[in-house]
C-alpha positions in Angstrom: 0.0 0.0 0.1 1.0 3.4 -1.1 1.0 6.5 1.4 0.0 9.8 -0.2 3.8 11.2 -0.3 5.0 8.0 -1.8 2.2 8.1 -4.7 2.9 11.7 -5.4 6.6 10.7 -5.8 6.1 8.1 -8.0 3.6 10.2 -10.3 6.2 13.0 -10.1 9.2 11.0 -11.2 7.2 9.4 -13.9 6.1 12.9 -15.6 9.7 14.6 -15.1 10.8 17.1 -16.2 7.1 18.7 -16.1 5.9 19.6 -12.5 2.6 18.4 -10.7 0.6 19.8 -8.6 -2.1 18.0 -6.4 -5.1 18.6 -4.6 -6.7 16.2 -2.1 -10.4 16.3 -2.5 -12.9 15.8 0.3 -14.1 12.4 -1.1 -10.0 11.4 -0.9 -9.7 11.6 -4.5 -6.8 13.6 -6.0 -6.7 16.4 -8.7 -3.8 16.5 -10.9 -2.1 19.5 -12.5 0.8 18.9 -15.0 2.3 21.9 -16.1 5.6 23.5 -17.3 7.4 25.3 -14.5 9.3 27.6 -17.1 6.4 28.8 -18.8 3.3 28.0 -16.7 1.8 26.3 -19.6 -0.9 23.7 -18.2 -0.7 20.5 -20.2 -3.0 18.3 -18.5 -5.7 18.3 -15.4 -6.9 15.3 -14.4 -9.8 14.9 -11.7 -11.3 12.4 -9.4 -8.0 9.9 -9.4 -9.0 7.3 -6.9 -6.1 6.8 -4.3 -7.9 3.5 -3.2 -7.5 2.0 -6.9 -3.6 2.8 -6.8 -2.2 0.2 -4.1 0.3 -1.5 -5.9 3.7 -0.5 -8.0 2.0 -2.0 -11.1 -1.4 0.0 -10.7 0.8 3.3 -10.2 2.9 2.7 -13.4 0.0 1.7 -15.4 -1.7 5.2 -14.4 1.6 7.1 -15.2 1.7 5.3 -18.6 -1.8 6.6 -19.2 -0.9 10.1 -18.3 2.1 10.2 -20.1 0.2 8.9 -23.3 -2.6 11.6 -22.6 0.2 14.2 -22.5 1.8 12.7 -25.9 -1.7 13.0 -27.6 -2.0 16.6 -26.4 0.7 17.6 -28.0 0.2 15.9 -31.5 0.3 18.5 -34.3 1.2 21.5 -32.3 3.5 23.9 -33.6 5.7 26.0 -31.4 7.0 29.7 -32.5 10.3 27.9 -32.8 8.9 25.4 -35.3 7.4 28.3 -37.3 10.4 30.5 -37.6 12.4 27.2 -39.2 9.5 26.7 -41.8 9.4 30.6 -42.7 13.2 31.1 -43.4 13.5 28.4 -45.5 
């Protein structure tokens, strides 16, 4: 069984270098905000994470993989200003 601190640590390590902010809700669920600390850009917000369902390292690892997939999916097809500048100077 994971403590809340251990759970947070595992998620933060799995999503590094992005920053994670956790909020413990009244129903003992977590809200997770994942963002870039340098720019402040929020990449993902997940509500209703049941801490009761994350009891084993395998369950936590599976959730981290799902979060990484969501983050990757959110960034597909996005151009940064650097990308735009390199295409216009050619």
